[in-house]
C-alpha positions in Angstrom: -0.1 0.0 -0.1 0.9 3.5 -0.5 1.0 6.2 2.0 0.0 8.5 -1.0 -3.5 7.3 -0.2 -3.7 8.6 3.2 -6.3 11.4 2.6 -8.8 9.0 0.8 -9.9 7.6 4.2 -10.2 11.0 6.0 -12.0 12.4 3.0 -14.6 9.5 2.8 -15.0 9.5 6.5 -15.7 12.9 6.7 -18.1 13.0 3.5 -20.2 10.3 5.6 -20.1 12.2 8.8 -18.2 9.8 10.8 -16.0 10.7 13.5 -12.8 8.8 14.1 -14.3 6.8 17.1 -17.3 5.7 15.1 -15.1 4.4 12.4 -12.9 2.7 15.1 -16.0 1.3 16.6 -17.5 0.1 13.3 -14.2 -1.6 12.1 -12.4 -2.8 15.1 -9.5 -0.9 14.4 -8.0 1.6 16.9 -8.8 5.1 17.0 -4.8 5.8 17.3 -4.2 3.6 14.3 -7.0 5.1 12.1 -5.7 8.3 12.9 -2.2 7.5 12.3 -3.1 6.4 8.6 -5.2 9.4 8.0 -2.4 11.8 8.8 -0.1 9.5 6.8 2.2 8.2 9.8 1.1 4.6 9.4 0.7 2.7 6.3 -2.6 0.3 6.4 -2.3 -3.4 6.0 -4.5 -4.6 3.4 -6.9 -6.1 5.8 -7.4 -2.6 7.4 -7.8 -1.2 3.9 -10.7 -3.9 3.4 -12.3 -3.2 6.6 -12.0 0.8 6.6 -13.4 0.6 3.0 -16.1 -1.7 3.9 -17.0 0.4 6.8 -16.9 3.7 4.8 -19.3 2.1 1.8 -16.5 2.3 -0.8 -14.9 -0.4 -3.1 -11.4 -1.3 -2.6 -10.9 -0.6 -6.4 -12.0 3.1 -5.8 -9.1 3.0 -3.1 -6.6 1.3 -5.5 -7.5 3.7 -8.4 -7.1 6.6 -5.9 -3.5 5.6 -5.0 -2.8 4.7 -8.9 -2.0 1.1 -8.1 -1.2 -1.1 -10.8 -0.5 -4.6 -10.5 3.1 -5.9 -11.3 3.3 -7.4 -14.7 4.5 -10.5 -13.2 1.0 -10.8 -11.3 -1.0 -10.3 -14.9 1.2 -12.6 -17.2 1.9 -16.2 -16.1 5.4 -17.4 -16.3 6.4 -19.6 -19.1 7.4 -23.1 -18.0 10.9 -24.7 -18.7 9.6 -26.5 -21.5 8.0 -23.3 -23.1 4.3 -24.1 -22.2 2.4 -21.3 -20.4 0.7 -21.5 -17.1 0.8 -23.4 -13.9 0.9 -27.2 -13.1 -1.4 -29.5 -15.6 -3.3 -32.5 -14.2 -1.8 -35.7 -15.6 -4.0 -37.5 -17.9 -4.0 -40.6 -16.0 -4.9 -39.0 -12.7 -8.5 -39.9 -11.4 -9.4 -38.1 -8.0 -10.9 -41.1 -5.7 -13.8 -40.3 -3.6 -13.0 -39.5 0.2 -14.7 -41.8 2.5 -16.8 -40.3 5.0 
């Protein structure tokens, strides 16, 4: 995450009329932690970003767009296997899963 997005949470919180204490109660994140995130002193974990976005009724996509996040190309493009094939593992044609006994 980027500290460049710290204003996002304060702006959305104030637009919805929430106090820091109300947001802390709704998210389970401490008042001090949210304050530190809002003033740019602390970088939020992804778990906290999810909780804050959910409590504020905004999408994570809007937060990622706000901070101008783009996934690394390695995430978007699968690596080539050593034999030149693309993608991950393949299930061998001779594999037939057996039912699990209850």
